[in-house]
VEXROKOL-966583 format. One record per residue: residue in one letter; x, y, z of N, C-alpha, C in turn. Coordinates in steps of 0.001 Angstrom, whole numbers, plus 500000, padded with zeros to 6 digits. Each point is the difference from the previous one (the first is absolute). Layout:
! residues N
AXYZXYZXYZ...
This chain:
! residues 523
X818982399022337070500874499159500917499604498492499750X501110499475500049499827498330499612500871499253501086X499487498834500443500685499146500840500486498703499057X501268499745499862500404498821499220500171499017501061X499608498611499841500173498931500863500527498908499243X501049499395500533500757498805499429501514500254500361X500768499544498732501502500009500310500394501406499442X500537500746500948500589501490499751501614499798500117X500379499997498920501634499966499875500551501430499885X500611500493501309500252501354500054501386500371499332X500833498877499753501272500224499457500856500917500787X499623500191501326500866501068500889501141499221500240X500856500608500898501539499560500279499792498509500854X499034499897500676499817498725500769499230498973499170X499569500261498896499056499092499228498873499563500720X499356501092500566498727499855500766498770499630499111X499214498861500454498889499536499189498888500196501130X498842500921499438498923500067500819498647499521499298X499036500005500986498576499650499537499140501047499463X500220501279500659499155501124499434500778501140499729X499360500868499028500567501207499528498708500863499893X500255501196500467498854500915499712500489501316499291X499334500130499037500390501388499068498875501083500200X500413501075500321498918501222499941500633501231499248X499303500456499059500432501320499337501446499743499259X500061498830499685501253499678499139501368499745500767X499772499962501461501173499671500870499593498710500738X501025499415500518500008498706500867499793500488501310X498859499736500684499792500479501525500175498701500953X499871499073499591500222498784500912500515498700499215X500977499354500472500331498574499745500226499221501320X499494498745500159500141499222501081499238498585499806X500170499232500943499413498743500047498652499884500757X499813501173500911498613499962500618499081500766499209X498637499726500194499064500651499247500130501432500162X499869500846498793500363501348500284498916500825500909X500370501024500654499204500541501037498622500393499574X499108500380501012498505500169499679499839501101499030X500990501035500002499721501261499136500017499483498592X500534499036499564500041499565498596498803499111499723X499109499708500836498923498934499808499097500248498798X499901501273499400499132500150498963500756499960498674X501243499709500241500719499962498532499770498766499152X500128500177498747499578498835499089501250499027500389X499703498792499946500877498839500414500416499069498536X501236500059499849500313499127498787501026498774500393X499093498827499724500628498758500424500828499686498914X501452499668500385500763499426498959500158498722499646X499325499037501098499999498545499866501405499554499682X500265499287498808501310499603499720500958501001499660X499734501044499596500667501122499219500511500799501235X501162500699499592500811500749500821500142501612499634X500197500735501202500092501432499575501638500345500311X500535500736499251501318500395500301500215501385499328X501096500691500260500328501327499230500027499842498525X499724501200499373500042500023498359501394499854499801X500300499701498605501279499857499518500610501314499575X501186499927499798500928501310499531500903499362498899X500043500504498645500841499955499093501058500888500207X501221499557500331501135501102500423500701500499498720X499744499291498932500745500428498685499398499566498853X499440501135499288499444499851498658500201501186499238X499754499801498660500035501337499079498472500052499597X499259500971500735498559499814499996499440500567498588X500655501317499450499505500373498764500316498985498915X501136499391500063500243498807499155499149498902499853X499685499559501454499140499011500060498650500356499607X499454501062500242498809500534499599499866499936498534X501117500351499270500058500135498475500076498462499434X500791499260500559500109498803499362498696498791500315X499691500294501401498618499463500254498733500048499082X500189501109499250498893500438499020500321499546498810X501340499645499698500332499586498719499986498433499708X501085499642499262500290498558499877500979499288500727X499664499156500909500973499251500719500256498434499442X501173499976499730500447498614499422500719498944500905X499974500393501318500841499311500899499609498651500248X498625499477499577499665498663500242500151499201498696X500421500660498938499909499345498644501296499133499930X499878498793499399501161499043500097500701499787498558X499736500686499240500829499982498602499959501435499352X501196500114499188500004501254499292498863500065498897X499813498889499448498863499770499086498755500535500580X499618499540501141498687500418500587499952501469500401X501369500491500255500167501426500321499723500890498764X500513499587499011499775500813498688498500499972499534X499321499031500207498515499855499745499237500971501095X500391500030501345499392500827500768500214501636499589X501304500140499752500314501223499628499205500694498783X499965498947498918499069500381498737498453500230500429X499590499238500809498604500160500527499866501302500713X500886500258500804499973501328500725500137501243499178X500951499915499026500045501004499016498676500262499154X499591498979499602498564499828499117499031500753500824X499708499896501373499081500418500751499971501437500460X501141500530500180500367501225500545500229501132498936X499745501281500196500158501019498979501299500895500508X500524499638501166501065500862500554500959500154498905X500696501063500038500944500279498825501373499435500438X500187499722501188501184499408500688499794498839501031X500342498807499503499659498827500964501061499618500798X499659499311501251500859499509500774499495498660500675X501010499292500221499628498651500800501142499667501043X499559499213500865500984499597501176500141498592500156X501104499537500381500354498670500516500618499004499310X500751500437498854500695498958499133501256499462500799X500181498706499903501153499388500586500514498823499202X501370499924499804500463498805499409499970498812500617X499724500120501333500250498728501001498687499451500194X498781500497499626498899499416500106499218499509498842X500591499974498760499501499793498746500783498723499544X499304499238499322500543498698499479501197500147499111X500020501166499119501112500180499214501372500272500630X499820500612501297501064500319500759500872501254499507X499473500935499190500590501091499566498857501051500211X500635501322499940499020501110500188499598500449498594X498643500260499918499443500472498625500781501164499577X499928500158498444501014501125499664499232500863499142X500638500978499526499509501223499133499251499379498717X500774499178499476499238499328498757498642499310500196X499975499401501167498701499262500312498913501089500361X500414501035500677498931501198500197499677500614498892X500850499999498915499700500713498694499133499322499289X499993498469500125499073499158499207498603500102500348X499705500457501181498676499941500678499454501548500264X500889500857500085499782501473500184501125500787499316X499581500271498587501053500662499273499696501589499779X498815500354500471499534501373499674499957500781501134X500115499660501184499963500937501020501261499457500826X500375501118500870501237499579500883499411499259501197X500795499136500407499829499188501116501114499621500925X499693499969501316501182499821500731499341498911501038X500781498711499882499763498858500837501031499964501282X499669500463501065500907500045501242500285498536500437X501129499802500343500343498771500558499400499771501393X499888498808500551499391499697501191500789500704501241X501163500287499793500818500732501107499881501511500246X499231500379498770499866501387500168501343501007499717X500970499330499410501294500519499823500416500002498604X499216499404499199500436500028498330498607499855499196X500272500077498822498843500021499151500434499430498645X499084499692499232499966499592498460499183501104499245X500614500474498970499209501147499244499850499453498458X499062500463499439499893499729498478500556500972499082X500212499854498966500678500866499055499489501389499970X498574500000500067499323501516499914500384500812501334X500092499387501044500468500602501186501510500306499917X500899499202499590501298500035499922500288501153498893X499462500191499041500298501189499260499551501303500382X499032499939500920499635501305500702501076500419501043X500511499013500709500969500322500997501569499767499644X500316499431498862501314499513499496501185501037500162X499569501443499821501101500955500171500415500028501448X499118499740500860500304500331501396500601498677500482X499322498823499601500259498850500780501432499512499535X500589500324498907501166499302499399501196500555500866X499857501191500904501011500500500689500010499399501408X498947499109500308499997499553501353500482498628500402X500269500031501105500454498459500365498714499116500089X500146498724499470498794499125499876499337499946498718X500498500590498959499448499988498855500481499147498999X498659498905499715500147498849499044499154500163498970X500489500776498870498723500015498987499676498746499156X501060499153499970499715498765499306498976499061500557X500009499771501156498789499254500793498846501012500415X500394501295500005498873500826500537499912499904501577X500904499466500684499998499870501406500949501218500472X499414500846501000500305501183500488500411499727501581X501171500261500452500366499850501489500411501408500458X500122500000501288500622501082500649499589501310499374X500863501012499790499625501342499755499070499927498858X500181499076498859499123500193498938498633499469500315X499805499085500785498725499680500724499329501011500592X500684500905500851499458501214500590499594500856499100X500507500087498648499683501194499073498654499394499394X499948498621499783498749499550499518498743500167500829X500463499713501326498861500199500954499597501497500116X500786500913500038499773501421499992499095500385498714X500280499437498915499077500290498686498617499548500269X499842498624500429498615499455500206499425500696501068X500674500470501164499219500674501080499378501289499569X500843500772499142499605501141499266498699499994499243X499840498794499338498821499864499258498561499773500712X500087499778501482498797499572500639499432501462500416X498732500221499867499129501039500532499757499888501374X499799501182500712499946500199501346498433499147500302X498995500213499344498737499348500265500175498744500031X500676499318499036500083498566499763500903499465501269X501094500746500236500646499543501128499367499716501169X499122501240500583499272500070501053498979498687500057X499228499830498724499020498985499990500822498575500252X501131499768499352500843498848500462500456499802501318X500210501135500700500444499928501414498828499804500899X498872500313499683498726499640500777499800498394499787X499963499560498792499811498578499824501136499332500648X501145500405499950501203499232500944499687499977501347X499687501138500649499420500083501475499158498863500252X498977500004499228498994498927499959500418498735500233X500896499633498938500574498724499894500812499650501332X500908500827500209500670499818501569499247499905501167X498948500734499865499077499717501198499578498593499945X499549499562498965499364498571499927501025498935500615X501314500328500031501054499126500469500394500295501538X499205500839500375500073500365501646500840501017500235X500593500813499021501145500986500286499354501267500238X500180500738501001499722501111500507500711501346499968X501276499612499675501025501081499831501008499544498920X500368500847499203501184499773498915501185501110500138X501252499527500035501006500747499941500399500256498323X499882501155499410500264500002498651501180500810499727X500797499377499030501235501016499416499728500532498798X499778501351499943499691500579498826500976500966499383X499848500186498651500863500738499206500651499193498929X499266499734498905500401498963498972499889500521498714X500243501613499821500282500512498772498779500847499663X499093500361500739498785500980499706500669501224499780X499653500985499270500466501416499908499958500696501403X501119500530500437500133500928501281499612499103501164X500174498624499769499651498937501145498590500100500385X499115500245498891498602500154500370499291498640500647X500414498850499854499566498887500702500119500181501486X501227500676500418500185500118501491498857500937500533X499886501023499382498889500812500342498674499478500020X499753499274498909498572499363499730499808499022501192X501063499115500286499852498993501095499770500744501290X500671501063500351499786500763500961498524500321500302X499644500798499026498543500441500065499025498681500033X500291498965499291499404498971500124499685499266501374X501241500129500607500121499320501266499070500718501027X500051501381499820499333500845500954498373499844499873X499605499615498790498558499880499466499463498587500050X500857499090500078499515498557499916498815499784501042X498992499309499717498841499675500789500116498849500802X499098499858500995499910498673500731501015499657501038X500956501097500249500948499823500884501353499305499689X500016499768498481501163499385499494501112500877500129X501343499518500333501126501012500200500935499768498989X500709501073499470501098499935499230501077500845500454X501327499509499896501037500693500548500942500093498728X500290501204499632500742500408498768501571500169500288X500876499337499221501424500078499984500378500485498689X500519501415499914500460500360498598501242499341499743X500232499443498750501191499293499565500943500946499408X500569500717500831501124500931499557501171500160500962X501027500382499615501214500459500849499914501471500109X498972500703499696499990501500499908498946500215501096X500541500368501189499279500081501225498759500938499733X500283501176499031498760500936499824498729499357499395X500284498799499392498774499406499427499122499538501191X500414499536501177499248499506501073499741501401500947X500958500720500245499704501316500967498968501134499367X500124500092498699499079501069499383498481499394499947X499829498818500224498655499337499871499593499739501588X500815500274500850499764499969501621499826498373500004X500945499158499354500017498706500192501115499489501048X499646499390501157501210499798500845500955498836499717X499934499444498885500810498881499843500375499937498328X501063499258499766500641500036498487500538498704499855X499905499554498918500791498906499366499231498894499254X500493498980499599499378499049499229500904499088499205X499463499899498641500640499383498934500457501054498892X500067499690498867500325500786498766501243501098500451X499644501188500236501087500849500375500860499595501472X499333499439500817500442499496501150500442498588499842X499835499332499013500525498592499776501543500117500118X500611499195500834501585499878500030500600498979499063X498847499212499570500697498802498929498567499487499356X500430498930499045498991499567499358499147498766500466X499874498971499323499302498788500526500601498786499413X499510498947500508500420498572499666499495499642498323X498792500574499975499425499673498602500828500401498819X500538501272500067500989500542499170501408499779500132X500335499272501168501177499715500325500951501234500160X499410500954500590500769501363500249499955500459501513X499171499093500905500259500052501386501407500255500272X500502500778500848501441500120500380500668499217500976X500852499144499557500557498836500831501576500285500304X500256499585501288501432500031500344500893498996499270X499437498905499760500702498811499134499085499831498801X500631499604498714499314500126498921499047499109499842X499033500046498889498870498957499702500762498799499736X499306498890500583500451498594499685500109499827498570X499173500392499179499905499594498685500730500974499003X500607501024500652500874500972499201500946500626500945X501113499617500120501065500415500655500361501428500051X499726500606498866500373501234499596499034501227500481X498630499498500483498967500715500394499875500046501407X499959501396500522500044500251501556498645500676500110X499120500014498796498791501055500379500351501389499782X498984500796500414500370501457499927499483500865501201X500974500694500620499659500881500960499750501292499281X498755500623499994499515501062499220500778501356500684X500413500007501125500316501177500682501459499739500856X500946501141500032501083499822500780499544499862501378X500895499653500870500028500032501567499871501438500361X500843500877499387500037501248500519498681500630499729X499200499668498840498772500862499577499058499297500885X499940498739500500498726499656500741500435500419501483X501109499996500398500284500542501401499600501451500005X500276500917498938499671501404500263498412499989499939X499242499302499210498709500025499927499389499547501459X500521498891500705499479499607501200500409501183501143X501110500418499919500303501099501055499087501106499853X499851500445498819498963501191499910498671499665500329X499437498926499617498555499731500249499780499686501545X501092499415500539499849499671501386500250501219500906X500821500940499641499900501268500817498720500766499670X499306500009498922498983500504499852498695499388500826X500176498892500650498968499353500710499207499204498983X500441499648498831499189499273499115500222498330500332X499035499172499738500118498612500035500519499522498572X500812499235500246500877499412498756499629498636499749X499713499640498711499972498551499585500772499943498622X500488498952499750500956499702498707499908498495499732X499945499959498467499922498517499411501439499528499987X500117498491500653501222499514499748499764498429500030X500449499471498925499579498531499875501379499027500065X501058500403499293501261499266500295500607500447501142X500968499119500296500836500212501317500731501334499916X500729500094498913500757501400499852499041501167500144X498799500104499497499058501180500254499568499927501431X499750498738500612499678499997501501501165500870500852X501222499355499601501295500715501029499744501391499479X500012500504498931499967501528499666498800500611500805X498707499407499983499056500670500662500237500074501532X500466498877500642500242500204501350501270500783500383X500811500029499177501358500900500292499396501481499717X499031500231499157499657501427500001499178500379500901X499161499024500615498991500553501015500604500003501305X501232499171500285500701500073501296500856501286499891X500486500444498846500771501182499785499094501304500418X498760499888499515498865501007500268499814500297501516X499889498541500645499480500298501519501111500215500648X501396499525499739501094500308500580500118501520500018X499788500669498941500036501343499769499059500937500716X498824499474500114498982500782500728498850498885500412X500478499445501388499138499043500713498637500314500084X499109499182499737498553500046500153499481498537500711X499292500234501025499529498778500759498882499351499430X499348500707499145498635499445499471499854500474498603X500763499464499154500026500473498396499200499141499249X499868498664500230499122499040499209500754499750498564X501257500426499697500532499655498731499927498587499564X500073499652498860499651498663499604500653499556498706X500123498921499838500568499297498627499002499184499446X499600500229498729499072499323499305500619498832499259X499376498824500092500327498715499545501021499288500718X501330500459500056500763499464501029500276498331499669X499948499617498658500029498725499642501338499159500383X501029500614499841501304499353500403500857500812500771X499705500160501316500793500764500919501374499416500321X500990500943500551501153499576500543499843500030501439X501011499145500805499912499953501285500258501343500750X501248500782499481500094501235500485498605500979499865X499598500096498842498816500817499760498798499543500946X499804498676500007498882499587500930500290500334501602X501413500028500513500258500599501208499590501485500134X500390500736498713499710501406500343498418500340499923X499183499194499291498637499903500114499626500020501445X500395498942500627499598499746501454500496501053500834X501172500311499742500538501045501101499374501429499811X499693500412498702499526501213499629498560500104499883X499276498975500159498382499879499969499572500331498543X500612499126498973499662500555498439499069498970499835X498841500222499586498775499282499497500450499128498817X499349498679499753500380499362498889498377499768499372X499831500539498822498645499922499219500196499029498895X499569498598500572500170498924499098498954499588499146X500364499143499248498914499438499078500118498490500111X499201499064501012500176498657500115499313499264498608X499378500813499420499396499355498694501015499557499048X501151500780500097501354499876499086500451498598500041X499775499389501336500658498591500079499028499060499276X500731499070499170499367498967499287498872500463499180X500304501261499201499296500803499178499740499433498671X499084499829499446499661499199498711500845500774498972X499901501628500030500592500429498934501807500063500143X500351499591501185501491499962500220500215498948501085X499825498618499440500041498747500801501454499781500649X500053499237501029501404499555500486500994499657499154X499398499104498958500978499362499160500570501135499224X499464501122499608500670501005499339500816500746500863X499739500422501122500723500827500920501266499270500407X499751498654500018501210499111500386501158499899498960X499372500057498913500925499788498649500779501535499884X499558501075500364500674501100499967500892500508501285X499569499328501009500535500501501279500780498895500643X499688498660499630500855499032500769498980499448501058X500348498637500366499212499541501171500122500744501278X501184500289500270500156500697501603499192501536499944X500350500675498921499365501217500170498390499918499792X499601499216499192498686499658499829499190499631501161X500636499224500976499292499765501260500033501019501104X500714501174499654500047501257500897498917500688499567X499356500198498901499023500775499507498799500171500957X499479501223500108498865500459500765500082499341501441X500860500287500824500310499380501223499106500488501118X498847499912499957499084500674500895500172499596501557X500462498612500244500141499712501266501189500584500649X501160500027499091501244500686500498499829501328500395X499178500847499360499821501305500340499158500024501385X499121499145500002499096499937501168500677499779501272X501057498795499789500611499676501162501066501126500623X500450500892498945500805501150500361499166501098500551X498757499976500196499263501059500541499467501084499051X500095499716498575499593501034499138498592500011499643X499391501330499855498644499968499677499887499702498617X499224499095499654499581499562498459498650500190499771X499920500706498848498796500256499517499770499005498558X498679499853499669499862499118498834499235500943498903X500195499850498753499242500438499068500066499481498712X499407500391499057499974499266498589500920500467498805X500453501326500223500794500537498813498990500068498686X498698500058500422499113499965498832500483501092498997X499719499675498771499413499014499396500899498723499781X501278500041500600500730498762499820499302498770500457X499558499960501192499180498865500682498682500702500406X498971499055499942498732500291500382499844500613501467X499218501008500283499975500537501349499131499022500768X500438499043500561499187498879500669500578499432501212X499691500763501041500772499426501400499893498594500326X498904499317499668500017498585500266501117499176499160X500298500452499018501222499424499330501200500451500639X500308501125500437501078500494500860500103499044501211X498858499748500842499991499375501070500542498474499754X499346499511499027500432498400499655501438499933499810X500523501106498996501483499863499629501003500317501115X499667500800500992500603500368501166500097498746500926X498939499213499970500036498722500894500342498819499272X500386500137498800500245498810498984501127500335499227X501187500713500514500996500115499283500881498792499267X500498500195498715500641498927499324501208499527500768X500577500943500746501137499692500960499236499766501462X499463498882500382499259499911501237500622500509501170X501188500242500111500722500734501139499468501441499964X499505500461499113499604501423499952498513500211499910X499237498836500230498687500336500313499688500425501340X498783500793500151499677500736501305498667499436500467X499525500318501292498884499468500461498885500948499468X498958499358500092498646500850499363499748501271500789X500315500005501328499876501152500790501092501095499537X501186499597499799501046500957499627499739500376498513X499444499218499302499602500464498520498864501024500063X498926499611500634498852500929500251500556501453500566X500769499993500872500528501160500667500754500798498987X500580499365499076500721500821498813498769500506499044X499049499443499903498938500447498944499118500921500660X500066500395501225499192500977500740500640500930500925X500426499606501066500633501149501006501407500369499475X500434499244499313501573500508499387499913501081498828X498833499598499386499797500930498706499592501204500493X499185500076501032499545501297500629501206500753500785X500658499197500523501458500596500680500895500595499001X499997499651498850500967500385498876499606501433499699X498894500508500148499452501291499691499565500750501114X500389499658501149499537500732501238498412500026500325X499474498811499667498681499896500140499446499002500975X501068499504500726499557498878500947499223500404501204X500093501481500427499262500287501063498425499954499829X499753500094498691498519500014499547499746498644499441X500706499329499167499552498722499277500868498820500226X499760499017499712500946498827499827499888498792500965X499325500429501206499502498892500928498499500404500410X499463498949500630498658500223500435500063500243501478X500199501221500424500212500328501330498881501343500164X499755500141501300499167501091500370500521501300499801X499154500905499255500436501293499554500434500106498577X500198498785499332500452500246498583499046499717499261X500240500636498640498950500178498847499558498377499829X498662499751499648499568498759499675500094499697498764X501355499815499676500230499474498560500224498449499915X499096499158499587500059498695500418499777499106498729X500268498670499967499835499133499081499320498701500454X498814499426499572499484498800500221500598498862499095X500530499086500422500603498854499190499031498777500250X500148499227499024499087498829499958500346498883501112X501156499988500373500390498923501043500958500599500778X500359499211501166501153500443500857501356499593499501X500906500897499573501275499643499408500936499128500961X499716500282501214500746499190501105499553498471499948X498880499875499513499467498529500092500410499197498811X500729500641498983500162499321498828501648499622499871X500182498975499173501416499752499696500534501185499081X501223500254500248500628500946499088499683499821498414X500000498898499620499812499551498566498474500357499759X499155500195500807498551500121499868499569501415499963X501078500911500164499476501612500355499507500644498678X500203499420498773499453500573498915498413499672499839X499482499210500945498486499673500062499415501215500456X500669500867500772499348501259500556499405500743499103X498877500535500226499191501094499376499686501091500648X500212501157499400499507501392500702498479499950499784X499266500023501145498532500136499960499421501299499935X500784500957500717499472501368500130501162500818500508X500253501277499368500879501015500617499103500989500579X500403500422501206499327501133500790500980501016500393X499744501119499459500744501157500220499319501208500854X500535500507500773499318500807501108498599499678500335X499943498480500217498913499441500682498955499821499113X500279500197498611498862499841499056500557499225498765X499104499002499550500415499126498916500321500925498726X501009499703499409500569500680498828498911500050498891X499853501001499241499283500169498885500807500562498857X499556499662498896500883500323498724500039501524499922X501164500528499442500454501389499720498878500501498844X499242501129500233498991500546499040500146501469499807X501108500694500234500224501304500039500151500392498226X499529501310499838500387500437498527501476500633500202X500697500271498815501321500455500176499997501267500711X498941501012499619499959501187500617499950499912501521X499259499062500629499814499830501464501362499520500420X500617499093499363501377499452500429500941501133499962X500111500940499197500840501096499995499566500997501080X498860500341500088499698500973500954500306499491501566X499525498777500230500166499493501326501523499852500305X500744499740498932501478499951500101500678501235500342X499352501096499704500443501205500238499642500645501115X498949499397500662499359500485501171499966499289501420X500102498633499527499959498896501466501428500173500564X499959499678501142501111500024500900500505498561500286X499570499070499205500368498473500283501319499815499849X500482499090500655501555499740499904500273499219498697X501209500457499387500399499286498834501474499703499877
């Protein structure tokens, strides 16, 4: 039992702030401004001083297996030139004995050359082993000749195949990703997952929503993530979304939700200029992007999944994809009304007015990434050059959704951006279009309660209220006392889950699998 004294930010509906919180056996048993009742007098007292206590954070959209994999490999996102990138790749290749190499984070918009590294450059530093360098957006990659020769027979039949440069987009990228995923052993994947959880916990995250299904044989990563979610230590929570339009992928694993990117992606992204647009790209009037699926196919999937009681999420970045997603979810809910479905649209970067109205009327959640705004890998100068000034100003309209009454969750889309809620908080409160900035309270609500709401967890987590599980974060300062521009100064001092300070994952693979098979923990 512990008594916390100081600033207690409950992030409840009224934005209540109290002086005391008492935790007992992992539950919150008292919050208030009066000294706790005498029955708690023997509890350990924690003085917060200038620090604050608030609910732990939720990452509402990430590719957990991919993040775990790339977090353990070479990340080039902060490198500022292709020359430096080639040097880093060579050093990485020299120090690892892995038969297949992978790296993440290449962008033509954050290097001084202004162009994407190519196959010939990869060959010059890594000629003898296959390597896949994934672009920062997670929707394309560059491969060297060694990997191209292994996959060429399959790739050349697919959309997005560019052998001259080695860049692979769309279905060609998915095929490369499948091949790399198949090369990862299960023990290595689980070790990487454990380190990834430790890292996310260090950022104050107590729950992640992961979209799974990226090419492992028989969707093994979905099964592994489910088992891992049921076994993870220290109260950390994982909610699994199978990335499939085959509902049996979810129902056969007793997973009550379905969707994500990859197979459930309705379009591409701005980095590859294949996000689906109603009007053409500003820099190429013949390019409207790519809708991966027909309206009929998406509506059929949504109707079936909705009738089965599944929760649905789908990737939509361009306005044409957003319109398709809202049209399909509306059709499904008109066909089979459900009052509490929690369906959602991931990213929702460029919404339509009609689609936004559908989201508000049909209670469709928006799982956004504020970190995409003023993103170093995809800066406003670039998005304005391809979208034009007017459309660029409409990107990531978090306040518009909020004013419509939509529930907005925040996430990282890791490995695309770092899972760092303080960064999401900063971007949500400092939008490049000032009219889209939100208050600190509303941003914190998106990072905590709304994330729990998005997977039916809000009755147990997401606010600091009596009866709820004591999943909490101690921050270095009170965010309400800072100017929005100062929010990046905040530091996560401690993550507390089930009333206990988080400790690193330390289970063996066999223990993970055994607990995953026998535990009844939600996943």
